[in-house]
N, C-alpha and C positions, 0 to 999 in steps of 0.2 A: 495489529490489533492488540488490545489489552488482554492481560491474563487475570483469571479469577481463581482464588483458592477455595476449595469446597470440602465439606464433610458431608457424607451421604451414606445411606444404607443400600446395599445391593439386594438381589433377589433372595439371598440366604440370610437376610437381616443382619449382615455383618457391616460394621462401620468401615468405610473406605475414605481416604483423603487423596487429594491430588490437585492438579492445576488444569484449567480448561481455557482455551483461547476463544474469545467471542467479541462481538461489537459492543454489547451492552450486557448488564446483569440479567435482564429478562431473556436475552438470547442464550446466555450461558445456562440459565435454569432450564430452558426448553431443550437445549442440547443434552444436558445431563439426564433429563426425563426420558428423552428418546433412547438413551442408553440403558434404560431400565433402573435408574437410580432415584431414590427418594432423597431429595435435598434437605439437609438439616441446617447447614450453615454455608453461606456463599459470600465471600468478601473479595473486593478488587485488590490486586497486587499493584501498588503504585510503582510507576516507572522510576521513581527516585530511590526506591529501596535498594540496599546493597546487593540483595539476591538478584534483582532484575538487572542491575548494572553488571554484576559478575557474569550473569548468564549471557548478556549481550556481548561481553568482551571475550569470554572463554567458553561459552556454551556451545551446543550443537548448532551448526549452521546449515543452510539449505544445501550447500555443496556436500556436506557430510551425508545428508539424507539421500541425495542423488547418487553418490558413490556407493553408499550402503545398498540402495535398491538395485543398482546395476550389477554390483558384484554378487549379490545374493541371487539375482535372476540367472546370472551366468552359471553359478554353481548348481542351482536346481535344474537348469536345462541340461547340464552335464550328468544328471542322475544322482547328485549328492542329496541325502536327506536334509530336511530343513534344519534339524537340530545340529547336524554336523556343519552345515554352512554357517549357522550363527556362531558356533564354537570357533570356527576359523576366523570369522570377522572380529570376534572378541580380541584375538591375539594381534590382528593386523590393523585395527582401527586406532586412531589417536585416543588419548585418555578419556576425554569427555564422551565420545561416541562409544568407546569400549565399555564404559560403565552402563550406558543405555542398552547396548546389545546384550550385555551380561544379564541384565534384568529381563529382557525379552527371552533369552535362552532359558532362564530359570522358570519363567511362566510356561513356556512351551513344554519343557521337560516335566512340569508339574501337571500336565494334562490339558492345559488351556489351548484354544485355537490361537493361531498366529494373529488373527484379527483382534481377538479379545486382549491379547498381550499388548498390541500396538495401541489399543483404545485407551490405555491407562496413561499414555504419554502425550502431552500437548504438542510435542514436536511433529507428530503425525496428524495431519488434518483428517476431518471426517471423510472427505473424499478418498483419501489414501486408505483409510480403514475399510470403508465400504467396498472399494475395489478389491482389496486383498480378501475380504470375506467372500465376495462373489467368485474370485479365483479359486479359493479353497473349496467352495461348494461345487464348482464346475470342473475341478481337477486341472485347471489351467493357470496355476499360480505363477509359473515362470513367464507365460505370455503376458499376464497382467502386470507383473513387476517390470518387464521390459517396456511395456507401453507407458507405465507410470514414469519410469526413468526418462524415456523420450519426451513425455509431456512436461516434466519438471525442467528438463534441460531447455526446452523451447520457451517455457515461461520465464526462466532465469535470463535467457538471452534477450527475450522481448522486453522484459522489465529493465534490463541494463541499457537497452537502446533508449527507452523513454526517459530514464533518469539521466543518461548521458547528455540528452538534448538540453537539459536544464542546467548542467554544470557551468557552461560558459556564461550565460546571463547572470546566474547567481553570484559567481566569482566577481564579475564586473560590478554588479550592484553593491556587493559588500565592500569592494575596493573604493567605489565612489563615495559611499557613506563614511568610510574610515578616513579618506583624504579630506572630505568636507569637514568632518569633526575636528581633525588636526588643524586645518586652516582656521576654523572659527575659534579654537581654544588657544592656539599658540601664535599664529602668524598675524591675524587681524589685530589683536591687542597691541602688538609692537608697532604696526602702522598707525594705529590710533594715537599712540603716544607721540609719534613723529609729527603727525598733523597738528596736534595740540601745541607742540613746541614751536612750530612755524606759524601758528595762528591762522591756518588755512580755512577758507570758507568751504564747508562741506556740502556737496550737492545731495539731493534726496536719495539716490541709490546708495551712496556711501553711508549716509546716516542710517538707512534701513539695515545695511550690512553690519555696521557697528552695533546697532541695537540688538540684532540677533546674536552677535558675538558676545556682547556683555551679558545677555541673558543666559547663554550657554556656559559662560565662565562662572557666573554666580550660582546658577541653579542646575549644574550638570547632573547632580545626584537626583534631582527631581525628574529630569528627563529619562535617566536610566531606570529609576524606579517606576516611572509611568510606563515605559516600554515593557519592562518585565511584568508589571501588573496587568497591562493590557493583554499581553501574550497569555498569561495565566487565565485571565477572565475569558478570553476568546476560546481557549481550550475547554474550559468548564462549560461554556455556553454550547460549544460544539458537541459535547457529550450528552446534552439534554435532547429528548426526542424532537422538540421543535427546532432547536438549534442545528441538530444534525441534518434534518430535512432541508432547512433553509440554506445551510452552507453547501450541501451537496447540489442543490438546485442552482445556486449562484455559480459554483465551479463549472457546471455544464454550460453556462451562458457566457463564460469568458471567451472572447474571440480567439480562434485558432486553438488555444489550450483546451477549451471545452470540447471541441471536436476531437482532439487527441484523446482526451479522457474517455469520451464516448466510445471511440474505436477500441481502446484498451479493454474496456468493460465487455464490449460485444465479442472481442476476440477470445477472452478467457471464458466467457459464458458458453460460446459455441464449442470451443475445444474441450472444455470440461464435460459438458453435457454429452458430446459425442463419445468421449472416453467411457462415461458411465453406462450409456446405452449399449455400447459395443461389448461391455463386460457382462451384459445380461441383466442389469438392474432395471427395474420397472420405471416407466416414465414419471409417474407421480413421485416415487422415492428419489429419482434422480433430480427432479425439479426442486424438491425440498432441500436436497444436499447442495445443489448449485446456488439456490437462493441464500443459504447461510453464508456462502463464501463470497457473495457480492459485497463490495465495500461501499458502494454508493446507495444511500437510503432510497432515492427516487427509483432506481432500478430494482432494489429489493422489494419495495412496496408493489411495483408493477408485476414482478414475478410471483409474489404471493397471491395477487388477485388472479393472475393467469393460471396458477396452480389450482385455485378454487374452481375456476371455470372448467379446467380439464377434468377435475374430479366429478363435475356434473355432466360430463359427456361431450364437452366442446373440444374440438381439435386444438392442439397447441398453436398451430399457425393462426387460427381464427382468434384465439385468446390473446395472442401477442399483437395482432393487427389492431386491437382496440386501444393500444397504448402508443402515443406518438414517440415515446423514447426508443422504440424499435423501428428501424427504417423498413420501407416496403420490401426491399430485396430480401430481408431476413425471413419474413413470414411467407413471401411468395415462393422462395426456394424450399422452405420447410414444408409448405403445402405439397410440393412435388415429391419431397422425400416421404411424406406420410402416405401419399397415394401409391408410391412404388415400393413401400416397405423398406426404404434405405435411408431413414432419417439420420442415422449415425454418420453415414458417408457424406450426406449433404451438409451436415453440421461441421464436419471436418473441413470440407471445401470452403464453407462460409468462414471458418476460423482463419484459413489462409488468406481469403479475400480481405477480411477486416484487418489482418495483420499487415498486408500490403498497404491498405488505406492508412493505417496508423503510421507506418514508416514514411508515407508521403506527407502526413500531417506533421511529423517530426521535422522533415526537411523544410516545410512551410514555416513552422515555428522558429526554427533556427534562422532561416532567411529573413523573417520579419523582425526578430529580436535584434539582430546585429545593427541594422540602420536605425532602429528605434533607440537603442542604447546610445549610438553615436550622436543622434540628434539631441537627446536629453543631456548627454555629457557636454556637447558643444554649447547648448543654451546655458547650462549651469556655469561652465567655465567662462563663457563670454560675459555673462552678467557679473560674475565676480571680478573679472579683469577690468570691466568698465567702471565698476564701483571703486576699485583700487586706483586706477590710473587717472580718473577725472580730477581728483584733488591735486595730484602731482602736475597735471597739465595746467591747472589754474595757478599753481605756485610759479611755474616756469614763465607763464605769460605775464605775471606781475613784475618779474625781473626784466 
């Protein structure tokens, strides 16, 4: 998600600045208002900026946050005060994380709560901050941090599986495009010169191939510029409210991949909501937090509508059942959880169920992509071979 740089006034009318991570500028403003800040200035940080590139290369990674959470939970469980634990982590962490922990330690020693200190840093999500706040209030910070570390490790492992499923087809497609580009720019023009020297009569497939090659040789810069321009235009369109909604709806309709995307969203929704409810956060507040973290606009809109219904007294299972984006098993099992008072346990089991479904979707995606790529590759190579060999066959038949 993109970052936004803000200048705002806190409850003491003091100017504060920082960065916040959100899907859009409106969501960033709402998030800052929920923290009790009066927004004065809010600007997006472009991904092309040196700061963003530097942060992506050398900044704090998810692994750093997971290790920090796990180590801090262990020290607090052992009876070490929070400030002492942070002080140890300042010395043990790598430079980027050490600077972040040092800032947290300074705020905690200055009288701020740990949650308030975390809230100033975009590296920690709102879910993370709210869970820590609930742990501090309930006196179970070590348990909350342990659950947080477990949850982040599961999310990291789950996302690695989904991304890993796409590595093979992406590499093959890139290789196909690169080889095709090289053939059209360097190989086909050499064959064209040979055909002209022999005065061979060219069949239609060969003429089409030569025409494409000539166009790419003469106007390769237009093609590259068009590709870059199209990519930039698509990204800008996706950032508009209409574009974001239409794109997210289209992604969910892609065969196999759309099902995988749906399972990933449902897994993270169920797991995160379970974690928030288990920590003692109210259902309405938990729904608001979870909604902010959902990356698909279709599901975000559905959850916003469901949250409004819950606020009016409708059960969550009934509110979700009115939206086709949520499968029947979700609201049926949630209804059982609401009746028995064990909604958090049911959501945790649902997260496991959807995770298994997602893993099966990953296997189906991988199994479907391999033969599809082979067919496309075979048709492309076959067409090119036929276009190249037919004139040679005609030449040999003349002799």
